[in-house]
N, C-alpha and C positions, 0 to 999 in steps of 0.2 A: 687219430690218423697216424699212419706210418710215414712220417715226414721224410725220412731218408729214402724210402721206396718211391715216394712221390717225386723227390728230387732226382733220383736215378732215371725216372720216367720223363724228366724234363731236360732236354739237352742243354738249354740255355743256362741252367744253373751252374754248369761247369765253366762258363765263360764270364759271367757278370754277376754282380749283386743287383738283382732286378727289383728296383723299388719304383717302377713306373707302370704298374698294372692298371692304373686309372687311364693311362694312354693306350697301352696294348699289352695284354697278358702274354706269358710265354706258352707256346704250344707244347702239348704233351706228345709223346711218341705215337700214341693211338690216333690223335688228331692229325698229326703230320702224315701218318701212314694212310689215313682215309683220303686225304687230299691228293697225295702223290699217287696212290694206287688208282684213283679214278682218272687222273691225268694220263697215267701210263696205259690204262685201258682204252681211253679215247685215242691215244696215239696208235694203239695196236689194232683196234677194230672200227674206229670212227666215233665221232662225238654223239650223234643221234643214237647209234647202236649201243654205245656204252651207257647212255642215260636210260635207255629202255631196259637193258640188262639189270640195272641197279634201281629200277623204279620202286620196288618195295622198300628198299633201304631209304631212298629219297623221301618217299611218302611217310615213312615212320618218323621223320624229323618233326613233322607237325605234331605227332602224338607225344614225342619226347618234350617239346617245348610246352605243350598243353599241360603235361604232367608237372613240369617245373613251376608253372604259373598257377596251377589249380584250375585250369579251364578245360575246354574241349578242343579237339583237333580241328574241327570246322570253324573255330573262332580265331585261328592262327593264319597269318599271311607271311610269306617270306620275301625279303628284300635284299638289296646289295649294301645296306647300311642302315643305321638307326635313323639318320636324318631323312632318308627317303621314306622309311616307314612312318615316321612322325608326320612328314609332309602329306603323305597319302591320307592320313586320318584328318589332319587339320583342313586340308583343301576340300574334304567331303562335307564340311559344314558350310552353310550359306548364311552370310551376315547381311544385315540391313542397316540403314542409318539409325543411329541411336542404340544399337546393340552394344553390349559391354563384354569385353574379354578380361577376365581377372587372372592375374598371375602373381608370382612371388618375386622378391628381390633377387633371389639366387637363380632365376631362370636363365637357361643357356641362350647365348646370343643368337644362334640360328632360329630358335623358336621365337625370340623377341622380334627379330627382323620380319618373320612371317606374320606376327600379330600386327606390326606396324604397317606392313604392306596391305594386309586386309583392311585395316582401318583407313588407309589412304584411298583404297579402291571403293570402299562401301560406305564410309561414314560411320563405321563402328568406332568404339572408344576402348583404349587399352588402359586398364586400371591396375596399378601395382599395390598389392596388399602389403601392409607394413609387417615388419618382424616384431616378435615379442621381445621381452627383456633378455631371453636366452640366445636370441639370434635366429630362431626357427620361424617359419611363417606363423603369424598370429591368427589362430583359428577363430577367436572371438571377433576379430576385425573382419575376417572373411565372412562370417555369418551376418555381420551388420551390413557389409557391402553388397551382398547378393540381393537383387531385387528382380522385378519383372522384366527388366531389360537385359539381364545377364544371360548371355548365350553360351558361354564356355568358361570353365575354370581349368587353366593349364599350369601344371606345377612340375618341377624337377624333384624327383624323390631324393636324390643325392646330387648336389651341384658339382660341376667340374672344378670349382674353385676352393673346395675345402671339405672337411670331414662331417659337415652337418648332415643329419638324416631328418628330413621333414616329417611331420606327423600326418602321414598320408591317410591312415585309417580314419582319423578324425575329420580330415578334409573330405574323404569319401562319405562319411556319415552326413556331413552338412550338405554336400551337393545332392546326395540321394533324396534327402528330406525336401530339398528345394526343387527337385526335378531338373537340375542343371547338368549338362554333360561334363564329365571330368576326364581330361586327357593327361595321363601320367607319363612323364619322361623317366624311364627306368634304366637309362643307359649306364649309369654308374652303380646301380644297385643290384640288378640281376647278376648273379654269380658271386657276389660277396655277402648278400643278405637274403634271408628267406623272403620271397615275394609271392603273395597269395592274392589274386585279383578279387576273390570273393570277400576276403577279410578286409581288403583295402576299400572296396566299393567303387573302383574306377570303372569307367565305361570303355576307355581305350588306353592301351599301354604300348609304348614303343621301346624296344631294346636293341642291343648290339651283341654280336658274338665276340668281338675282338678285345674287349676289356677283361673284366673279371670272370667271364665265362671261359676265357682262354681259347676261343675259337679263332678261325682265320679272319684276316681283314677282308672287307667286302661282304660281310654278312650282317643281316639285321632282321628283325621280325616285328610284327604288329599283332596285338591281341585286340579283338573287337567283341564286346558283349553283343550277343545275338539281338537283344532288344534295341540296341543302338542302330541296327541296320535300317530301322524304320525311318529315321530322320537323317541318315547319312546318304549323300549323293556323290559317289566317287568321281573325281575330276576327269578320268580317262577311261574310255571303253575300248578294249582291244581284244585280241583273240583269247587271251588267258582269262580276262575278267568278265566277258559277256558273250552272248550268242545271239544270232538273228532269231527273231520270233516267227519267221515264216512270211511276214509282211514287210513293211518298210521300217519297222521298229526293231528293238532288241530287248533282251532280258539279261539282267545281271546273273552271274553265277551265284549259287547259293553260298551263304556264309562269307567268311573273310576273304576267300579267293577272289572276290570281285575287285579287290584292291591290288592284285598282283599284275605283273607284266609277263609276257611269254618268255622272253630271253632271260636266262639265269645261268649260274655256274653250278652244275651238279657236283663238281669237286669241292667247292666251298660249302655247299649245303651238307655234303657228307662229313666234311670237317666239323661243321657246326653241330651236326648230329652226334659225333663222337664226343665233342666237348660238353654238350648238354648231358649226355648219358654219364660222363665222368662226374659231373656235378651232382647228378641224382644219386649215383653210387656212393659218393662221399657224404651226401646229406646236406641240404641247404642250411639246416639249423647248426650243424657242426661247423660248417664253413663260416657261418656268420659269427659264431662264438670265437673261433680262432682269429678271424680277421679283426674283430673288434678288440680282442686282447692285444694283438700285435700293434694295432694303431694306438691304443692307450699307452702301451709300453714305450713306443717310439716318441709319442708326444711328451710323456713325462721325462724321458731322457734328454730330449732337446730343450725343454723348459729349464732343466737343471743346469744347462751350460750358461755361463755369464755372457751376455751380449746376444743371446739367441732367444727368440720368442715365437711361440706358435699362435696361430690365428684361426683356429677352428671353432665354430660356434654351434649352438643348439643343445638341447637337453640330451639327445642321443647322438653319438658320434661313431664314425666307422673307421676303416683302414686308411682313409686319405688324410694325410697330415700336411699342413702348410706352415711354413716357418720363414722367419726373417733373421738374417745375420747382420748385426749392427756394423755399419761402415762398408758393407759389401753389397753390390747389386746381386739380385737373384740369379741373373744369367752367369755372373762370375762364379757364384757358389756351385751352380749346376755344372759348369764346365770343369771346375776343380774336382768335383766328385767323379765326373766322367773319366778324368785322367787317372783316377784311382780305381776304375772299374765298377763304379756305382751308378746305375741308371736312375735318374730322377728327371723331373720336368719343371717348367716354370709356368705359373698362372699368368694369364694375360688379362689386363683390365677390360679389354673389349669383349672377352668371353662371357662375362657377367656384369654388364655395364651398370645395371641398377645397384647391384651389390658394391661394385667398385666405387661408384659415386658416393655411396653412403658411408663406407668404412674407410676409404682412402688407404687400403691395405696392400693392394697389388702393385707390381708383381711380387709373388712369393715363390719360394722353392716348394715344390709339391713332391712329397714322398708317399708312395702307395705300395706297401707290402701286400703279399697274398698268403694264403694258407701254407704254401710250400716255402715261404721265407723262414729263416731261422733267427733265433734270438742273437746268435753270433753275428749274423749279417747286419742286424740292426745296430749292434755294438760297433761294428766296423764303420758303418755309415756315420754314426754319432762321433766316433773318434776322428773321422775325416773332417767333419764339420768343426770339431774342437780345434783341430790343427790349423784351421784357417783364421782363428781368432788372434 
């Protein structure tokens, strides 16, 4: 990669050391131009007319996302965020008393709340699969827990609370063999790791544009295996998702479009399109190697500081690095770094309640570089942390 060219193409690099890509990535000039250009066109000729003029580019977003994930365009649905995409998939499953929902300790809080709501409404049971000794989801335990009552396995590929990369391909092998739907939350992985739905073996995948894909906020997507449509019943039928069948009933739109709603932002979709195409041009494998290397370097540098410890688990780790500074609250550290122009964030115990309850590690400072980050920026951030000791 030509890192300097990528940085020149990223306006935010001139202003901050951005180590908060797990929160929201920095937009490239191409993505920014796609969003602003569509808004200017809407202002000039009208919103409906601008959308019609850009219909082909908007439709090509489905193809770009499908290429990124290794699926087909008709298996992709667009949303205004990953949570909405995930909820559309989860709410299309029907649970009965005694059904079991299996999930991991690192599952995101919004997903867990949806599991608990479904359990309260239907009498289903939420079962937390333990971690193995490395801290990743224990796939042997998962295989033992799956039985005839298991209705869903829902797992976060990369949790919001650390650099763990869960063994999703092995999880997919287990769920496929058992005939159990596998819903993957890829919010933190798409854009920083290669994600191939066929290799993983998931049935449903939800992702966002705003994090490591570097797309605009207010964008998300859902991938749905065509075979899964047979047992999914979308929660809402409306103009985008269904049509009248000529009588008193209706028919779902073919493919994943049945999960969409009619109103959406063409400007954001075109921004997402530009961001996905940039990731494809750079190559997900190259991005993954660069991100993993930066994360490993930052983790090693922080661990070398007296009084600083990192808390990332798993056999495979990514560009998300979580750390604690002895004697200082995570919020104090984040604020001090912000004053030095370094963007980081803080993990919240409520975001991964099962994990927080087990490890008692949070809150932690979360640093998340991306491929456009430089080694000099990591050094600057580490020096800033060292100055707090």
